[in-house]
N, C-alpha and C positions, 0 to 999 in steps of 0.2 A: 019522597024519601020519608020513611016513618021514624027514623032515629032522631031523637031530640038533639038539636044543636044550639039552642039558645041557652043563655045562662043569666043568672040574676046577681047583681052586685049592688049593695046598698039599697036594696028594695026595687031596683030598676031592672027591667028585663031587657036583655041585649040579644037581638036577632042577627043572624049573619047576613052580610051583604051578599055573599055567595057561599055555596058548599061545593067542594070539588071531591068527587069520589075517585079513589085510586085503587085499582086492582081488586076491588071488593074487600080490601083489608083496611083501608083508611078512609076517613071522612075529614077533610080539612075545611074548616070554616074560617072565613075572613070577615072581620068585624070592624066597625068604626072605632078607631082608637081615640084617645083623648089628649094626646100630646100636641097635635096640630090638626088643622082642618082636613088634611088629606092623610092623616095617620091611619095605618091599618094595624090590626091586632090579629094574631093567628091563634087558633085553638084546633085541636084535632081529637079524634077518637080512633082507636085501633081495635080491630077484631082479634080476640084471643083464639087459642086452639079449639075451644069449645063452641066458638061462634058467637060469643057474647061481646058486646062493645064495651070498651073501657069508659071511664068517666071522661069528661071533657078535660083535655090537658093543654098547657101552653108550652110549645116547643122552645127550648132554650139552646144557646150555643153549645153548651156542654153535651146535650143529647146527640146532636148530629156529629159533634167532634169525636165522642167515644165510638160511635158507629164507624166513622172514617178511620179511626185508629185500628179497629178490628179488621176493616177491609185492607188497610195497609199491611197488617201482619200476615194476612192470608194471600194477598195478590198485590205486591208493592208496585209493580210497573203499571198495571191497569189502574190502580187507585191514584197513582201520581198523574197519570193521563187525565183522569177525572178531575183531580185537583187543579191541573193546568186549565182545564175547561172552566171550572168555577172561578179561578183567578181572573181569567179573561172576562168572564161575565161580570164579576165584581168591578173590574176596571171600566166597563162600559155602562154600568147601571146608573141611571139618572133618577133624581128624586121626582116624586109626583108633585106637579105644580098647579094642576087644574083638575076640576071634576071630570072633564072628558078624558084626561090622561089616566085617571083612576078607573074610569069605566072601561077604557081600552085594556088596561092591565088586568082587570077583573072579569074578562070575558072567559067563561068556563070552557067553551069550545076551543078557543085559541090557546088557553093555558094547557089544556089536555093534549092538544096537537103538538105544541112545542115540547112538552115534557115527554111525550111518547117518542117523538123524533130523536131527542137527545139521548133518552134512555137506551135506545137501540145500539148506540155506540159503546155502551158499558154494561151489556147484558150480564156478563159473568159476575159482576159485583152485586147484583141483586140477590144472589143466593148466599151472600156472605153478610154476617151481622144482622142487626135487627130490622133495618129499614131498606126498602127497595130503592133503586136509583131514581125511579120516578118520584117517589115521596121525597127523597133527599133533595133532588133538584128543585122540586116545587117549593119546598120549605125554604131552601137556600135562596131561590129567586125572590120570593116574597119577603124574607127577612132582610135581604140586601136592600130592596126598595124601601122597606120600613125604616131601616137604619139611616139611609141617605135622605129620606124625606124628612125625618125628624131632626137631622143634624147634618148639614152640608159637609162638614169636615169629619164625618164618621170614619172610623178606621178599624173597629173591633173585628168585624167579619173578615176583612182583608188580612188583619194581623194573625188571626187564627189560621186562615188558609196558608199564609206564609210559614207559620210555625210547623204546620203539618207537612208541607211540601219540603221544608228544609231539614227534616228529620231532627228537629229539636228534641231535647230530652222531655220525658213525660211531664215533669214538673212545669216546664215552660209552656207546653201545649195546654195543659189543664188550667194553669194560671191565666193564660190569654183568653181561654174560653169562659172563665168564671169571673174575670176582673169586673168590678162594679164601681170603679173610681169615676170621678167627675172631672 
């Protein structure tokens, strides 16, 4: 893969643990985080219409939330079905406790197979919004694990999913997706 996926912070180079290509449109890098021994950090690049890759970006809850809001507006029933799937996934997500659990999670072949299989159930949503279902599910899956690994009583991801599913007003949804309290 010729595209640069490492980044430098405080003069230290950070290479990805894995890079997952999605549909030729995205490259998702998973890095060692610094909140815990098994913490992971996500960064991605997206190819634009001219074929150029974006700079390395860190996905935030607000990014996928806005995309899901767009999908809800265009195809409410299918998006709610996808949200139900994500909520079930959130409820069963476990934190990473060992190096072998992290290695199992970060198997690119397994991740791509799971993402491909689940995306087939929600094909129509991939044409709506900014992100494909494959990309959304992969980012969601890894953000869920990241959140629960760093804090056993984590709730933000689940709270945002619930707000989206329950048709809460736009203020409540955006507030949940951007809340930075401790």
